[in-house]
N, C-alpha and C positions, 0 to 999 in steps of 0.2 A: 409383605405386609404396605398399607397401603399411605403413604407418606410423600413431603416435597421434595423434590429433585430438580437439578438442573438438567434444559432440555437445552440442544442448538439445532438450530434452523441451518441446514445445510445448504441451501440454497443464496442464504444473503449472508453465511462467513466469510469473509473474503482470504483464508490465513494466516492472517493478520499477526495472530498467537500471544496477544495483550492480555487474553483468558489467561494462559494457562501460566504466563508468571505470576496473577493478577490471585491465581488459584493456592490459597494456604495447605492444603492437600496434597498437591500436586495430582490432581487427577481426571486433568485433560492436557492432552498431547495432539499435536497438529498430525496427523495423517494425512499423506494425499494432497498437502495441502488444504486441508481442511478440521477445525477444531473439534475431537472426540471425545464426549467421557469414556476415561478406561474401565470404570467397572461404579457399578449401583454403589458398592460396600465402601468408596472411595468417595464421594461426595456429602458435604452435610444438610446438602438443602439451604445452605445460609444466604448466596446468591455474593459470595464477595467479587467474584469474578465480572457480573453486570455489569454494573458504571463504567467499566475496562472496555467494554465492547463498542466499537465505532460505528457497528451495522445496527446495533439492536438486533442480534440472530441468536442472544443468549434470554431464556426466561427462566423464572420456574414455575413449575407444572406440581400436579398431586397425581400420583400414577402408582400401580403394586413396582417395589421395587426392593433388591436385596437393604437389609437393614446397615445404617452407616455403622463403619468398625474402625474404632480410634487406634486400634491393634493393628490391623492389616495394611493404615497410611504409615504407621510409624515405619512399619517393615517394606513398606514404598519407596519413603521418602528415605529412606535407609539404600535401598538399593540404586535412587535415582543417584543419590551420593555419590555411592562407588562408581556408576557409569562416569557418572563428572569427573569425577576425578581421574580415572583409567585413558578416558580422552583428553584430558587438558595441554597434553604436551604433542598431540598429534593437529588436531583444531580446535577452533573457540568460537563456540557456537550458543546463543542463548539459552537460555534453560526451555524457553516456548520453540524449537526445533525448526523455526521460520527459517526456509533456503534461504532467505536474503540475508542472511547475519549468521552464512556461511564463509568462512576464510578460504577464498580462492586466487591464487597465481594466475594469471593469465600471462602466456608466453607465447613472445612475438617474433618473425624474424628480425634478423636485423638488415636483414634487404627486401623487407615484406616493400613491394611494392604499392605505387600510390595509384586510388583509382584513375581507368584511364579519364573519363572525362570530369577528374577533378584538380588535373595538374594545376600545381601553385608555380613551377618556373623561381622555387626559392624564395617566393613572396610572400611577404607576411598576408594571410585574408584578414581582410577587413569587420570590424563587428558586425553585427545585423541588427543589432538591439534597436527595438523603436524606442524605447519609452521606459523610466525609470520611476518607483521600485518593478522588482519584480516577484518580490514576494507575497504570495495572495492575502496575506493579514495586514500587509501594507500599504494594500492599492483602495485608493479612495472609490467605488462604484461610480460615483457622480465625477473621473477624471474623465477631461476633454479626451483623451485619447484614444478613449474605450468608445465615443462614438462612431457606429458603423465598421467595428472593427472584424477583421479574422481574426479569435484567438487562437491563440499556441496555449494549452493547458498542460504542463508537465510534470511528472513526479522529477524531485530537483537531481535525483541521480540519472537520469538520463541522458544529461550534458557531458557528465563526465566520462558515463562508458560511448558516449557513438561521436567519433572524430569528427564531422562535418556539419554537428547538430546545429550551424548558427547560417550555414548556407541551406540545407535543407528541411530544416523547419522554423529557424527564428524569423528569417528574411519575408517580409510585407505581412508578419504578423505582430500584434500586440502579445506581450509573452508573461503567462501566469504560471509561478512554479509554488510548489509546495509537497509535501509528503503524507502519505496518506496512513502510514506505521508512525509516526511518530508526532503527528500535529491532531488535534481533534477533527476528526473527519464530518463530524455534524456541522462545525460549526465551518468547518470545506463546503459545504451543500450549501448551508444557509447564505454565507457569503459570495458563492458566484449565483447563484440565483440572485441577488441585488445587482448584481454586475449585468445580467443577460436579463433581469428587468425592466433596468432605468435606461439600458442602452437597444441600440437598432445594430446589432450583432449579428456580423453577415455569415460567417462561420466559424466551427468550431471543429480544432482538432486538437487531438488527447494522445501525448506519449509518454507511456509506463515501462518500467522494464518487466521482464518475465517471470518475476518472482511473484508469489501469488501473493503476498501482504498488497504487492502494485496497484493491485485491482481495486481499491479504494478511491483513487482518484475516478476511474472511470465510473464507478456506482454515484461519487457525489458529483461529478458531472451529469448526468442522467437524471439523477433527483433534483437536482437545479433546473432540470430542462423541463421536466415532469410536471414540479411546482407552478412554471411560471408559464406553460405552454407554448412554451417554444418550441418553433420549429423551424430548424435552419440545416445547411448542409455538415456533416457530422462525419468525421471519419479516427477511428483509433489506431495506433502504432505503435508495435512492441518491440526495446529493445532488446537482445540477447545480454550477459552480464557479461559474453568474450565482445560486447561491443557492434555485432551483427543486429542486422534488421528480421526482424523474425515475421 
C-alpha cells in the first residue's frame, strides 16, 4: 500500500541515536553506527522522531510500504523490554544503542610508562587555556580573543580521555567545546558560523571521540565553514575511548 513512512538519509545520519529514543514504537535502531528503520510495519508515519534529529537526516516520504501494525509494535516493545531486562545487570546501554553510551572500564598498568617526549619530572604541568568561557553556548562571537585565532573546537569528552590534551591541543589555541549528542547541533553550526564570520580565523582543529555520535561536531564545523564560505587550514583528530590517538 502507498502511505507515509519515515526515510533516513544514511549519509546525513551521525548515529547519535536521538531518533531511536524519540520513536515511541521502537521502530528505529542504530546499526553499524547509523539509524535504520527495523521494519515498515513498526512505523506509523507520524514523525515523532523528526524533531530529535540534529542533522535533519530523517523525513517523511510517501512510498509503497507494509501497513502499520499496532499488534506487531506491542510485540516488538515487549521483546525490547525483555532484552533490556536481561542485559541490565551486565551493561548499561541507552535504548538508542549508541556505542558512546556503552559502559566500558579502561584498565591501565600500574607502572605504565610516560611518553618519552612528555617527561614531567613529577612537576605539575601548567594549564594552556587562553580564554574563558570555553563552552560554545557561552562564547560571545565578538570577543576580542577570537580575532586572528587558531581555533580548537573539541567535543567535551576528549579532554578527559586524552591525557596530554593541554599541551598537544589547547596550547596556542582558542578553545571551544561542545557536545554534538546532548547539545542542539543546529545551534552549534549557527554559533560557529557567527564566530567564523565575525573574526579573521587563521586555522581550525577539530578533536572528537571515536564514537559515531561525535561526528556531529565535525558536521557543525563544516556547515559553519560552508555557510560563511570560509577556507582556512583545517585538521581533524579522533581520540579513542581508551585515550589513544586514532
